[in-house]
C-alpha positions in Angstrom: -0.1 0.0 0.0 1.0 3.5 -0.6 0.1 7.1 0.4 -3.1 8.2 -1.1 -3.8 4.6 -2.5 -7.3 3.3 -2.0 -7.5 -0.2 -0.7 -10.8 -1.8 -0.6 -12.3 1.7 0.0 -9.9 2.8 2.6 -7.7 5.8 1.5 -4.2 5.7 3.0 -3.5 9.1 4.3 0.2 8.8 5.5 3.2 7.0 4.3 3.0 3.3 5.5 5.8 2.1 8.1 6.9 -1.0 9.6 7.9 0.8 12.9 6.8 -1.6 15.7 4.8 -3.7 13.3 6.7 -7.0 13.2 5.8 -8.8 10.1 3.4 -6.1 8.6 3.3 -2.6 7.4 0.8 -0.2 8.9 -0.7 3.2 8.2 -3.7 5.5 9.0 -6.6 5.5 6.5 -10.0 7.2 6.0 -13.3 5.7 4.8 -16.6 7.5 4.7 -15.1 10.3 6.7 -14.0 8.1 9.6 -10.3 7.7 10.7 -8.9 4.1 10.7 -5.7 2.2 11.4 -4.9 -0.3 8.7 -2.4 -3.1 8.8 -0.9 -4.9 5.8 0.4 -8.4 6.4 3.6 -9.3 4.7 2.8 -13.0 4.7 1.1 -15.2 3.9 0.5 -14.3 0.2 -2.2 -15.7 -1.8 -0.9 -17.4 -5.0 -2.2 -15.8 -8.1 -3.7 -18.3 -10.7 -0.8 -17.7 -13.1 1.8 -17.7 -10.4 4.9 -19.8 -11.1 5.8 -23.0 -9.1 4.3 -26.5 -9.0 0.8 -27.3 -8.4 1.8 -28.8 -5.1 3.5 -25.6 -3.8 0.4 -23.7 -4.8 -1.7 -26.0 -2.8 0.6 -25.7 0.2 0.3 -21.8 0.1 -3.4 -21.9 -0.4 -3.8 -24.1 2.7 -1.5 -21.8 4.7 -3.9 -18.9 3.7 -7.0 -20.9 4.6 -5.6 -21.5 8.0 -4.6 -17.9 8.4 -8.0 -16.6 7.4 -9.8 -19.2 9.6 -7.9 -18.1 12.7 -8.3 -14.4 12.2 -12.0 -14.6 11.3 -12.6 -17.1 14.2 -10.9 -14.7 16.7 -13.1 -11.7 15.2 -16.2 -13.7 15.8 -15.4 -14.3 19.3 -14.0 -10.7 20.1 -16.6 -8.3 19.0 -16.7 -4.6 19.6 -20.1 -4.6 21.0 -19.4 -7.5 23.4 -19.9 -6.9 27.1 -16.8 -5.2 28.3 -15.6 -4.7 24.7 -14.5 -1.2 25.5 -11.4 -2.6 27.2 -10.2 -4.0 24.0 -9.2 -2.4 20.8 -10.6 -4.9 18.3 -10.5 -5.3 14.5 -13.5 -3.9 12.5 -12.5 -5.5 9.2 -10.4 -8.1 7.6 -10.0 -8.9 3.9 -7.7 -9.9 1.1 -6.8 -7.3 -1.6 -5.2 -9.0 -4.5 -2.6 -11.5 -2.9 -2.3 -9.5 0.3 -4.3 -9.6 3.6 -5.4 -6.4 5.6 -6.8 -5.8 8.9 -8.5 -2.6 10.2 -9.3 -1.1 13.5 -10.6 2.3 14.6 -7.9 4.9 15.0 -7.1 5.2 18.7 -5.2 8.4 19.8 -3.5 7.9 23.1 -0.5 9.3 25.2 2.1 7.0 26.4 2.5 6.5 30.2 6.4 6.5 30.4 6.9 5.7 34.0 4.0 3.7 35.5 6.2 2.9 38.6 5.8 6.5 39.6 2.2 6.3 40.1 0.9 6.1 43.6 -0.3 2.6 44.9 -4.0 3.1 44.3 -3.4 4.4 40.7 -1.1 1.4 40.0 -3.6 -1.0 41.3 -6.4 0.4 39.1 -4.1 0.2 36.1 -3.3 -3.4 36.7 -6.9 -4.3 37.6 -8.3 -2.9 34.2 -5.4 -4.8 32.5 -6.4 -8.0 34.2 -10.2 -7.3 33.4 -9.3 -6.8 29.8 -7.4 -10.2 29.8 -10.4 -11.9 31.6 -12.6 -11.1 28.7 -10.4 -13.2 26.5 -9.9 -16.0 29.0 -13.6 -16.4 29.8 -14.1 -17.5 26.1 -10.9 -19.6 26.1 -8.9 -17.2 23.9 -5.1 -16.7 24.6 -3.7 -13.2 23.6 -0.4 -14.7 22.7 1.7 -11.6 22.5 1.0 -9.9 25.9 3.6 -7.1 26.7 3.6 -3.5 27.6 3.8 -2.5 23.9 0.3 -4.1 23.3 -1.3 -2.3 26.1 -2.8 1.2 25.7 -2.6 3.3 29.0 -5.2 6.1 28.9 -6.2 8.9 31.3 -9.5 10.5 30.2 -10.1 14.1 30.8 -11.6 14.6 34.4 -10.5 11.1 35.4 -7.8 10.8 38.1 -6.9 7.3 37.1 -5.1 5.5 34.2 -6.9 2.6 32.7 -5.4 -0.1 30.4 -6.8 -1.4 27.1 -5.6 -4.5 25.3 -4.6 -4.3 21.6 -3.2 -6.5 18.8 -5.0 -9.8 18.7 -3.2 -11.0 15.5 -1.3 -13.7 17.4 -4.3 -14.9 19.3 -5.6 -18.5 19.4 -8.0 -20.7 21.2 -6.4 -22.3 24.3 -4.7 -25.6 23.7 -4.9 -24.8 19.8 -1.9 -22.6 19.0 -0.6 -22.1 15.5 2.2 -24.5 14.3 5.5 -24.2 15.8 6.9 -22.6 12.6 4.0 -20.0 12.5 3.4 -19.1 16.1 4.5 -15.6 17.1 5.2 -13.8 20.4 7.9 -12.1 22.4 10.8 -14.1 24.0 11.1 -11.5 26.8 7.6 -12.1 28.0 7.0 -15.6 26.7 6.1 -18.5 29.1 8.5 -21.5 29.5 6.2 -23.8 27.6 5.8 -21.3 24.7 9.6 -20.8 24.6 10.2 -24.5 24.3 7.3 -25.0 21.8 8.8 -22.5 19.4 12.3 -24.1 19.9 10.8 -27.3 18.6 11.1 -29.2 21.9 9.0 -32.3 21.2 8.2 -32.8 24.9 6.0 -29.7 24.8 2.7 -30.3 22.9 0.3 -27.8 21.3 -2.3 -28.5 24.0 0.0 -27.3 26.7 -0.2 -23.6 25.4 -3.2 -22.4 27.2 -4.3 -19.2 28.8 -1.6 -19.8 31.4 0.8 -18.4 28.8 -0.8 -15.0 29.3 -0.6 -15.3 33.1 3.1 -15.7 33.0 3.4 -12.6 30.9 1.1 -10.7 33.1 3.2 -11.7 36.1 6.2 -10.1 34.5 4.4 -7.0 33.5 3.0 -6.7 37.0 6.5 -6.5 38.4 7.4 -4.0 35.7 4.4 -1.7 36.2 5.1 -1.7 40.0 8.8 -1.3 39.9 10.0 -0.1 36.6 12.0 -3.2 35.9 11.4 -7.0 35.2 12.5 -9.6 37.7 16.2 -10.3 37.6 17.6 -13.8 36.8 21.1 -15.3 36.1 23.0 -13.9 33.1 23.3 -17.6 32.0 19.8 -17.3 30.7 18.5 -15.2 27.9 14.9 -14.7 29.3 12.9 -15.0 32.5 11.2 -18.0 31.0 14.5 -19.8 30.3 15.6 -19.2 34.0 12.2 -20.6 35.2 12.3 -23.6 32.9 15.7 -24.4 34.4 14.1 -24.4 37.9 15.9 -21.1 38.8 13.7 -18.7 40.9 13.4 -15.2 39.6 14.6 -12.4 41.8 11.8 -10.1 42.7 12.2 -6.5 44.0 12.4 -6.7 47.7 10.1 -3.7 48.1 7.1 -5.6 47.0 4.5 -6.6 49.6 4.4 -10.3 50.7 1.0 -10.7 49.0 2.2 -9.2 45.8 5.4 -11.2 46.0 3.4 -14.5 46.4 1.2 -13.5 43.5 3.9 -12.7 41.0 5.9 -15.9 42.0 2.7 -18.0 41.5 2.0 -16.3 38.1 5.6 -17.0 37.0 5.5 -20.7 38.1 7.3 -23.1 35.9 4.2 -25.5 35.4 1.2 -23.8 33.6 -1.2 -25.6 36.0 0.5 -23.9 39.0 -0.4 -20.5 37.8 -3.4 -18.8 39.2 -6.5 -18.0 37.0 -7.1 -14.4 36.0 -10.0 -14.1 38.5 -7.6 -14.8 41.4 -5.3 -12.0 40.2 -8.3 -9.6 40.0 -9.4 -10.7 43.4 -5.9 -9.9 44.9 -5.9 -6.5 43.2 -9.1 -5.4 45.1 -6.9 -4.2 47.9 -4.6 -1.3 46.6 -2.3 -1.8 49.5 -1.0 -4.9 47.7 0.6 -2.7 45.3 2.4 -0.7 47.8 6.4 -0.7 47.8 7.8 -1.1 51.3 11.2 -0.4 52.4 12.6 -3.2 54.4 15.8 -3.9 56.4 18.0 -6.4 54.4 17.3 -9.2 57.0 13.6 -8.6 56.6 13.7 -8.8 52.8 15.5 -12.0 52.8 13.0 -13.5 55.4 10.2 -12.4 53.2 11.7 -13.7 50.1 12.1 -17.2 51.8 8.5 -17.1 53.0 7.1 -16.1 49.7 9.0 -18.8 47.8 7.5 -21.4 50.0 4.0 -20.2 49.6 1.4 -22.8 48.7 0.4 -20.7 45.6 3.9 -21.3 44.3 3.7 -25.1 44.5 5.1 -26.3 41.2 3.9 -29.4 39.6 5.8 -31.8 37.3 6.7 -30.3 33.9 8.8 -32.2 31.4 12.4 -30.9 31.8 14.0 -29.2 28.9 15.1 -31.5 26.1 17.6 -30.8 23.4 16.5 -27.5 21.9 17.1 -26.5 18.5 18.8 -23.1 18.6 16.8 -21.3 16.0 16.3 -18.3 18.2 19.4 -16.2 18.9 20.2 -12.9 20.4 17.2 -12.8 22.7 17.3 -9.8 25.2 17.8 -10.4 28.9 16.7 -8.0 31.6 19.5 -5.8 32.9 20.7 -6.3 36.5 19.9 -2.7 37.4 16.4 -1.3 37.0 16.3 1.9 35.1 13.6 4.3 34.0 11.5 3.0 31.1 11.5 4.6 27.7 8.4 4.0 25.6 8.8 1.6 22.7 8.2 2.5 19.1 4.4 2.5 19.0 2.9 -0.9 18.5 1.4 -1.6 15.1 -2.0 -1.7 16.7 -2.1 1.5 18.7 -2.8 3.9 15.9 -0.2 6.3 17.6 2.1 8.4 15.5 5.4 6.7 14.8 8.3 7.8 17.0 11.4 9.0 15.2 14.5 6.8 15.7 17.3 7.8 17.9 15.8 9.1 21.0 17.0 9.0 24.6 19.6 7.3 26.7 18.9 3.9 28.4 15.8 1.9 27.6 14.3 -0.1 30.4 14.0 -3.9 30.3 10.4 -3.9 29.5 10.4 -1.0 26.9 13.0 -2.6 24.7 12.0 -4.2 21.6 12.5 -7.9 21.7 14.9 -9.1 19.1 12.7 -12.1 18.7 9.2 -11.1 17.6 8.8 -14.5 16.5 7.3 -16.1 13.4 10.4 -18.2 13.1 11.0 -16.5 9.7 11.5 -12.7 9.2 9.4 -11.5 11.9 11.1 -9.1 14.5 8.4 -7.7 21.0 
């Protein structure tokens, strides 16, 4: 697509960009006087009738397109803008093929970026996390896994006259039904926020089956995000590992910020359990967040911090069930980012390809925080960038 081009009735009103878009291009558009955000998928491509190649290769590509369409249209049928609570989600309004290329359209959402959520006071943090959890609950109640949960896919808004920030979920392109993810070669996600079972699935570990990728994948990511929103940094882990999931998969405990309250520490540890079945359901997360004091940051003497950490790690919520130990992994994912050992102030990512926010010019400020960095593995196990 190009500036001023009309695609299926949508006129492109700016120069398309790949900034923050992974395996797609995106732009703003207008149709019937209304503003939209439009995404152009770079793959799969529908083969033209006169396309070269064998008949067999054409059929393989057509089957990939059928599966792609079925998954996107299936999620759109489940996630409708007029569904109860749909205001917490930024959902697609149109999905179509134009020529050999697929497109998806959402309403254009203008929002400012909350650069330092950790600076909010406890009640504000709690409401932000609760609205995020409620957004996720809408998906999990209908057995939908978001599949790419991370700060870049959360819009944080503060409406005029409202004292609190609220969260809205965006970008459902990688969503799937619980236990029914895309094939290992096609599944997408972000290595920094991915769960242990997801990491091993995309690394072709045969001991992890498709049915093990459930809504618990989102809970693991939400646990990491909760720590980030409260403290400004992800949990720490040994530098031997490329991601929190890899550390947890190796049975190493994540190092949480000692300022967390005991209840929040217990919750985050449970949410980042190694075994999917050991993680709490989203309703438990929401229930815990009813008390804003759980989001306090408490200054403790070193001895108290150590004692709290020991107590929290033995909490019944954290009881880990058997989970297949890592087998021989095919190292088809390289250069994954690891959280820094020292927390730093976050810098907003390049706008996600589903926010509808104006692209940020490259360059920018000093250090980026753990959570705001782009993942070097926005995975499609192909050319996808997170």
